[in-house]
C-alpha positions, 0 to 999 in steps of 0.5 A: 036827168037833162044834161047841158048841151056842152057835155056832148062836146067833150071828147075823151082820152082813149088810153084809159078806155083801152086800159079798161078793156085790157084789164077786163081781158086780164081778169079772164086770164089773158096775158096783155102787154100794156103799150097804151098808157103814156106813163113811165113804168119806173117808180117815183125816185125814193127821195121824192117819196120820202119828201112826201112822207115827211110833208105829211108828218110835218102837217102839210095836209091843209089848204094852201094858196090857189096858185101854189106854195110860194116855195115851189113857185119860186123853185119852178121859176128858178128852174124855168129861168135856168132851162129856158134862159128866161127871167121868170118870177114866181108870180108867173107860175101857177101850180095845178093838180096835174098839167091838164088843168093848165091846158083847160084853164088857158083855153077857157081864159082865152077862147070863147064862141066864135073864136078859133084855136089852132092845134096839132093833129095828130095830137093829144086829144084833150086839146080838141076836146076842150076847144070844142067844150068852150064853144070855140072852133078847133083848127087842126094843123097837120103833122106829117111824117114826111116832115118828121112830124113837124108842121108846115109853117106856111100852112100855119100862116094860112090858117091864122085868121082875125078870129085866131085866139091861141096856137097850141104846140107840143114838143117833144110830141105825143103821139109821134115822138117828133120834135119841132126844130129851132127854125120852125119854132122861130117861124111860129114865134114870128107868126104869133108876134106878128098877129099878137096870138098867144102860144100854149107850148106843151113842154111836158116832155121837155126833159125827154129828148134823145138827141141834141138839146131841147128848144123852147119857143119862149127863147124867141123875140116877143114870146115872153109876152105871149108864151104859156109853158105847160109842164109838170112832174108826171113824166120826168119824175115818174110821178103820174099818180101824184098829180102835179103840174104847172104853167108859166105865163104872163102875170096878167094871165096867171091871175085869171088861171089862179082864180080858175083854180080857186073856183075848181080845185081850191089848191093842189095838195100841199104834201104833193107840192113838197114832194115836187120841191124835192124833185126839182132840188134833189138829185137828177140821176134817176131822170138821166138813168130813166132816159138812158133806158128809154133810149135803149128801149126805143132803139130796140122796139123801133128796129123791131117794128121796121122788120115787120112787113107792112109797118114803117116807123120813124125814129122818135126823137123825144117822149116814149112813143113809137108811131108806126105807119100801118097804112099798108095793112088791110085794116083801119087803125082802129080795127088794127088796134082792136085786133092787136088787143083781142087776138094778140094781147097787145094794148095800143092806140089807134092813130085816129084817136089823135085826130083825123091826120093820125089815121094810118098810124098806131101809137105804142108806148115803149114805157115797158120792160125790154122783155115785154117789148120783145114779146109785143113785137112777136105778137104784133108780127104774128097779127099783121101776118094774119091780116095781110097787106093792101 
């Protein structure tokens, strides 16, 4: 069987590969603390599950419109209008099975061979993977610890060329937990407007922010014509397995993205969309309670990491990831992650998995119980003590 050359350009999401390795160890009787997968460990709120069941019983088991059920698109438009202080219409909304398709479709619709796409590094690895897949050139913008994992807007300005077709930002950020401050968002918006470059704003963690308010790049002048919001239900409502995401974008682009949905998935499962409608319109208490617990876990876990000689961890301001600097430990980030799994029974991800500027870091997801997080801290400390420092 001969494979198309483009298949060699696709990367992967290492979290799922590490999960397989961790499960294999567990099958042999090893106890593993899972800090690799980026998903809430909470159950989907009951009222959302019940809405999904009612939808199944009510006949929502057939094809729906490729862009999404009208009632859900309207609810999303209303929610985004309220939370981002915009005027959004349902025609600007496309619902997809998970949020990743928005990322894929937008890059596919806007970039091609010879084009350039600027993306955050370290960052979600699928950005670079899809950019390469469509034949465009990925241009990393470094996120550095000394800037609280924000980007240098002067550096961004220098990276823009006549071939730049898209800028990708992510706030709050995976893997660092960093949050882009309003002044940086405004500067990015000014660069985008000056050059007429669309911005894909990955805001999947927009409800997962610990201090202060969430700020979206869509708030700045000229960005309603250029910004594409990527968001979804997986993180906020603990609905990862339901696969429900959406994009909010200029209507002209939404038409193309909906056509890509038609050609790939046909539509998002109708009963899942009804559950999403219940998530938006129902009680938000479970979201508040989950975030309060995540904040408590963050405080305990990051404080624990900072007591381990050789580790230094900035306090994440959003999402549920800790991204400690481990450059003082005498191993590469990949070697350290492998050692923590094989010897310590702690599943984590090497910072290098998130791009070249992630080397020297490890990502831990603290979406786990406090008991397991404390167990992980003991094991991490033991492993690091055995490895020694540079």
